[in-house]
N, C-alpha and C positions, 0 to 999 in steps of 0.2 A: 280603606278605599277612599278615594277623593270624590265626593258627591258633587262638588262645585259649590259656588255660593252666589248669592243674588240679593237684590233688594228685597227686605221683608215687606210682605203685603198683608193687610188685614182688610177684609171687605173690598179687595181689589185696590186699595189705597196704600201708598208707601207709608211706612211707620218712621217716625223720627225719634232720635234720642233726646234726652233733656238738653244736651248741648247744641241741638239743631242738626246733627248729622243724620244721614239716612241710615237706618238700622239694617244690618246685614243678617241674612239667614244662611246656615250652611248645614252640612251633615244630612242624616235622613230626612229632617224637616224640609230641606231644600228640595229633595226629591218629591216629597208629598206636595209642596207648593207648585212645583213645575207640572205635575200631573193635573193638579187642580186647574191651573191656568190653561193647560191643553184642552181640558174638558170644556172650558168656557170660550174657546176660540173656534169659530166656524171655519172649515176648509176654504182657502182662498182669501182669507182676510189679512194674512201676513204677505206683503208684497215680496219678501225675500225667500219665502217658502210657501207656495201656493198649496202644497199638499198637507201642510201642518194643520193640526186642529182636530176637531171632533163634531160629530153629528148631534151632540147632546142638545144644543140649543134648538136645532131644527125639530127635535122630538117634542119640545114644549108646546108647539102650536098644533101638534097632532091631536085631534079630538079623541082618538082611541089609542092612547100610548100602549105599545106592546112592551110589557115589562121585560120580556126576554131580550128584546132589542136594547133596552136600557142596560140590562146586566151585561150583555155582550159587548156594548160599547165601553162601559166602564172597564171591563177586563181587557179589552183590546188596547186601550190607552195605556193602562198599567203595564201590560206586557210589551208594548212597543218601546218602553223606556229600558235601556241596556243596564241601568243601575238597579233594576228590580229583579229579584229571584223569581222567575216565572212559576215555580212550584208553589209559591206562597200567595198568588193572586187569587181573590175570591170576592165576588160581588153578590149581593142578595138584596132582595126586596124586603124591607122591614114592615112597611104598611103601604097603603095605597099612595103611590107617587113618592114614597120615601125609600131611598136606597143607601146602602153602605158598601164601601169599597175598602178591602183590606189588603195589604201587601207588605212585604218586608224587603227593604233595600238590601242589596248584596252585602254581606258581612255584618249587617245590623242584627241585633239581638231581639229587639222588640218591633212588632209590626206598626205600620202607620195606618191610620184609619181616617177615612174621608166620608162624611154623611152628606147626602143631598136630599133636599125637599123640593120636589118639582111642583108642588101645589103653590109655591110662591111666585110662579110665572117667570122664574129666572133659574139659572143653574147656581144656586147659592149653596155654599158649603155650610151645612146647618150646625 
């Protein structure tokens, strides 16, 4: 399956090769990076797609974060990606304000794992 390719991001910054070229990410890791970026984008932020994004950032400022809402949002974003096997999507709360999202891209053998620590005041992939 073609998962696409994109610029590789680390801490939301592009990564460069020793030659100065932008490093490219592809395969299942590209799917994981795309889901991670969707979770960090509030709806309406992208002028070309006002409905794209996630409410995760909005939940950070909520004094009483409903952990079920966070789990539902993590799973919703993963399930919205057509490259993800919907039967493989699972999000769980690991500890207070720390969450894990696991999913398997279609035809992939191993799952991708994204960890989030909402205690940092940002949606950081821990």
